[in-house]
C-alpha positions in Angstrom: 6.8 -18.5 10.6 5.3 -15.3 9.5 2.2 -15.3 11.8 -0.8 -12.7 11.6 -2.7 -12.2 14.6 -5.7 -9.6 14.2 -6.8 -8.4 17.2 -10.5 -6.7 17.6 -10.2 -5.7 20.6 -7.8 -4.8 23.9 -9.1 -7.7 25.7 -8.2 -9.9 23.2 -4.1 -9.4 23.6 -4.5 -11.2 25.4 -4.8 -14.3 23.8 -1.0 -13.4 22.0 2.3 -15.4 23.2 3.6 -14.5 25.8 7.2 -13.6 24.1 10.1 -11.2 23.9 8.2 -8.3 21.0 10.8 -5.4 18.8 7.5 -3.9 17.4 7.5 -0.8 15.5 4.6 1.2 15.3 2.8 3.0 12.5 -0.9 3.7 10.5 1.6 2.1 7.3 -0.8 3.3 4.6 1.4 2.4 1.2 3.9 0.5 3.8 6.6 2.7 2.1 10.5 3.4 1.8 9.7 5.2 5.0 7.4 2.6 6.7 10.1 0.2 5.8 13.1 1.7 7.7 11.0 1.3 10.5 10.7 -2.3 10.3 14.8 -2.4 9.4 15.2 -0.4 13.0 14.1 -3.6 14.9 16.3 -6.2 13.0 19.6 -5.5 16.2 17.3 -5.0 18.9 15.3 -8.2 18.5 18.2 -10.1 17.6 19.7 -8.9 21.1 16.7 -9.7 22.6 16.3 -13.0 20.9 12.6 -10.9 20.0 9.6 -11.5 18.0 10.1 -8.8 14.7 5.8 -7.4 14.8 4.7 -4.7 13.2 1.3 -3.3 15.3 -1.2 -1.4 13.7 -4.6 0.1 13.4 -8.2 -0.7 11.2 -10.0 1.2 10.7 -7.9 4.6 10.1 -8.2 6.4 13.4 -9.1 8.7 11.4 -12.0 7.4 10.5 -13.4 8.3 14.6 -11.3 11.3 15.0 -11.5 13.4 12.7 -14.8 11.5 9.8 -14.4 14.7 7.6 -10.8 13.9 6.7 -10.9 10.0 6.5 -7.9 9.8 3.6 -8.0 6.8 0.5 -6.0 4.0 1.8 -2.9 3.2 -1.0 -3.5 -0.3 0.2 -6.4 -2.4 1.3 -5.3 -4.1 4.6 -4.7 -7.3 3.4 -2.1 -5.7 1.1 -1.0 -4.1 4.0 -0.1 -7.4 6.4 0.8 -8.9 3.4 3.3 -6.0 2.7 4.5 -5.4 6.3 5.7 -9.6 5.9 7.7 -9.0 3.4 9.8 -6.3 5.2 10.3 -8.1 7.6 7.7 -8.2 10.6 7.5 -12.0 11.8 4.0 -10.4 13.1 1.4 -7.9 12.8 -1.2 -7.2 15.3 -4.3 -5.6 13.5 -5.8 -3.9 17.0 -9.0 -2.0 16.5 -9.5 2.0 16.6 -12.4 2.6 18.6 -13.6 5.2 20.8 -12.8 4.4 24.1 -9.2 3.5 22.3 -8.4 6.8 20.9 -8.8 8.7 25.0 -6.5 6.8 25.8 -3.5 8.6 27.7 -0.2 7.2 26.5 0.1 5.7 29.7 -2.4 4.4 29.5 -1.7 2.5 25.8 1.4 2.1 26.5 0.8 0.1 30.0 -2.3 -1.7 28.5 -1.5 -2.2 24.9 3.0 -2.9 24.6 3.4 -3.8 28.4 0.6 -6.5 29.2 -0.8 -7.2 25.9 2.5 -7.4 24.1 5.3 -7.9 25.8 7.8 -4.7 24.3 10.7 -5.5 24.5 12.1 -2.9 22.3 9.8 -0.5 20.0 9.9 2.2 16.5 8.3 4.5 15.8 8.8 7.3 13.1 10.1 11.0 14.6 6.6 12.6 13.5 4.9 9.7 15.6 1.9 11.2 18.3 -0.6 9.4 19.4 -3.3 8.5 22.6 -5.8 11.1 23.8 -5.0 14.3 21.8 -2.0 13.7 20.5 -0.2 13.9 24.1 2.4 11.3 22.9 5.1 11.4 20.9 8.6 10.1 20.9 9.9 11.3 24.0 7.3 10.8 25.9 6.9 7.3 24.8 11.3 7.1 25.4 10.4 8.3 29.1 7.5 6.0 29.5 9.7 2.7 28.2 12.5 3.3 30.8 9.1 3.7 33.6 8.1 0.7 31.8 11.5 -1.5 30.5 11.7 -1.1 27.3 13.9 0.6 24.7 12.8 3.3 22.4 14.3 4.0 18.4 13.1 7.3 16.5 14.0 6.5 13.5 14.2 9.4 11.1 11.8 10.8 8.4 13.1 10.1 4.4 13.1 12.9 3.0 12.3 13.3 -1.2 12.9 16.6 -2.5 12.8 18.2 0.8 10.0 16.8 1.5 9.4 14.9 4.2 8.5 10.8 2.6 4.5 10.6 3.5 1.5 8.7 2.4 -0.2 11.9 1.9 2.6 12.2 -0.7 2.5 9.4 -2.6 -1.3 9.4 -2.5 -1.4 12.9 -4.4 1.7 11.5 -6.4 -0.9 8.5 -8.1 -3.5 10.6 -7.6 -2.3 13.2 -10.0 -0.7 9.7 -12.7 2.7 10.3 -11.0 3.4 6.7 -10.2 6.6 6.5 -11.9 7.4 8.5 -8.4 4.8 7.0 -6.9 7.5 3.8 -7.0 9.8 6.0 -6.1 9.0 6.6 -2.6 6.7 3.3 -2.4 10.0 0.9 -3.2 8.0 -0.9 -5.6 5.2 -0.1 -8.4 1.8 0.9 -7.1 -0.4 -2.0 -7.0 -4.5 -2.9 -8.7 -5.5 -5.8 -7.7 -9.0 -7.1 -8.4 -11.1 -10.5 -10.0 -11.9 -10.2 -13.6 -15.0 -9.2 -14.3 -17.1 -9.2 -17.0 -16.5 -5.8 -19.5 -19.1 -4.0 -21.5 -18.2 -6.6 -25.4 -16.7 -3.5 -26.7 -13.6 -4.5 -26.7 -13.2 -7.2 -27.8 -15.6 -6.6 -30.6 -14.2 -3.3 -31.5 -10.6 -2.2 -30.4 -8.7 -4.7 -28.8 -9.3 -7.5 -25.8 -8.8 -6.3 -22.3 -9.3 -8.0 -19.0 -11.7 -5.2 -16.9 -10.8 -5.3 -12.8 -13.8 -3.8 -10.6 -12.3 -0.4 -9.0 -10.9 -1.2 -5.4 -11.6 1.5 -2.2 -8.3 2.4 -2.3 -6.7 5.4 -4.5 -6.6 5.0 -8.4 -4.2 6.8 -10.4 -5.6 9.2 -12.9 -7.6 8.6 -15.6 -5.4 7.8 -18.6 -3.3 4.9 -19.6 -0.3 3.0 -18.4 2.3 1.1 -18.9 1.7 -2.3 -15.9 2.9 -5.3 -15.1 -0.2 -7.6 -15.3 0.5 -10.7 -12.9 -1.7 -13.6 -13.5 -2.4 -14.9 -9.8 -3.3 -18.0 -10.9 -0.9 -19.4 -13.5 2.3 -16.7 -11.7 3.2 -15.9 -14.6 4.1 -11.9 -15.5 2.9 -10.0 -18.4 3.4 -6.8 -20.0 0.4 -5.0 -20.7 -0.5 -1.7 -20.8 -3.8 0.0 -18.6 -6.7 2.0 -19.7 -8.6 3.9 -16.6 -11.1 6.2 -16.9 -15.1 6.3 -17.9 -14.1 5.6 -21.7 -15.2 9.0 -23.2 -15.4 7.4 -26.5 -18.5 4.9 -26.6 -19.9 7.8 -24.9 -22.4 4.7 -23.1 -23.8 6.9 -20.4 -22.3 5.2 -17.9 -20.4 6.6 -15.0 -18.4 4.4 -13.2 -14.7 4.5 -13.8 -13.2 1.1 -15.7 -9.8 -0.3 -15.5 -8.9 -1.9 -18.7 -5.5 -4.2 -19.4 -4.0 -5.3 -22.4 -1.7 -7.8 -22.1 1.1 -7.8 -24.3 1.9 -11.5 -24.1 0.0 -15.3 -24.8 -2.4 -15.5 -21.7 -2.8 -19.5 -21.3 -6.0 -19.7 -19.2 -8.4 -16.1 -18.4 -7.4 -16.0 -15.1 -9.9 -15.2 -12.2 -8.2 -12.3 -10.1 -5.0 -10.4 -11.3 -2.8 -7.5 -10.1 -1.6 -4.6 -11.5 1.0 -3.2 -11.4 1.7 0.5 -12.5 5.2 2.0 -14.5 4.3 4.7 -16.2 2.5 6.5 -17.5 1.3 6.7 -21.6 -0.9 9.9 -22.4 -4.5 11.4 -20.4 -7.9 9.5 -21.3 -9.1 11.5 -24.3 -11.6 10.9 -27.0 -11.8 9.9 -30.2 -13.4 10.2 -33.1 -14.1 7.0 -33.7 -13.6 3.1 -32.2 -11.4 2.9 -35.5 -8.9 6.2 -34.0 -9.3 4.6 -30.4 -7.8 1.4 -32.0 -4.9 3.2 -33.4 -3.8 5.2 -31.2 -3.8 1.9 -29.2 -1.6 0.1 -31.2 0.2 3.3 -30.8 0.3 3.0 -27.3 1.6 -0.9 -27.3 4.6 0.3 -29.4 5.8 2.5 -26.3 4.4 0.0 -23.8 6.8 -2.7 -25.4 9.7 0.2 -25.7 9.3 0.3 -21.3 9.2 -3.5 -20.5 12.3 -4.0 -22.4 14.1 -1.5 -20.0 12.0 -3.3 -16.8 15.4 -3.7 -14.9 14.7 -0.4 -14.5 12.2 -1.6 -12.0 13.4 -4.1 -10.5 13.2 -3.5 -6.8 17.2 -2.8 -5.8 16.9 -0.2 -8.6 13.9 1.1 -6.9 15.1 1.9 -3.2 18.5 3.0 -4.7 16.2 5.7 -6.7 
């Protein structure tokens, strides 16, 4: 059974069950196809040693301690990261607090205290660009040498490439922020996701354009302002419905609001109003723009709906297997 071990500090590693672990290490922001490859690399060594497949990740992001002026906005929340790691093969997830004291560990201290004494590592998988310990003195070669010393194997997984560039969370972040959600989905192996509680809107859409479900912007990367083809997951009923979603400032209404809104129009019977929804971003239809009046905006929305319906009829293109193949 999958488990989550949220470890608040190094001393609490002692509470983990004493069992062999095959461990993938990373920040795993996005749990993209490269991260998924890292988790796959655990399968054979875990079977050989009858070990638990474990993902070791860190919170907060290490940059918040070592480079606080360069902390990236995350692609996934911590809860989403844990769920995605489980979905992609991790039987156990250990979340270790990254603080000032931890950032000063030498490579040997990290290996001994965390991987060996704390987690009983029998095998470790890392990306080819993995760096760890004080001033990034550790790399896969250093880790392999320490593995020989402490008795565990190491797999260094080559980076996947996309259009000649290493697949990375930074690359996906840039794609989402510029609205290129279709390309981002190819790198993630699934559509980009935003989830949250349904919040009360400003009451304009239901009266002057179309009724929408509104989600408060979460603390994660948001797609560029514009209109998107989306899938709307009703987390209460489990229904998955076609939709279109607008992200932006609603310039047509010029109501003085400066906060971005996320508004979704569902293209099907919704049933019981949801309290929370998940939005999968499939493609960008157009940029957000100002219309002369709400009637002109409504006419454009109906055109957007027609284009979105055509897109949704090709939904098989958005299966996980098709995305990974792309």
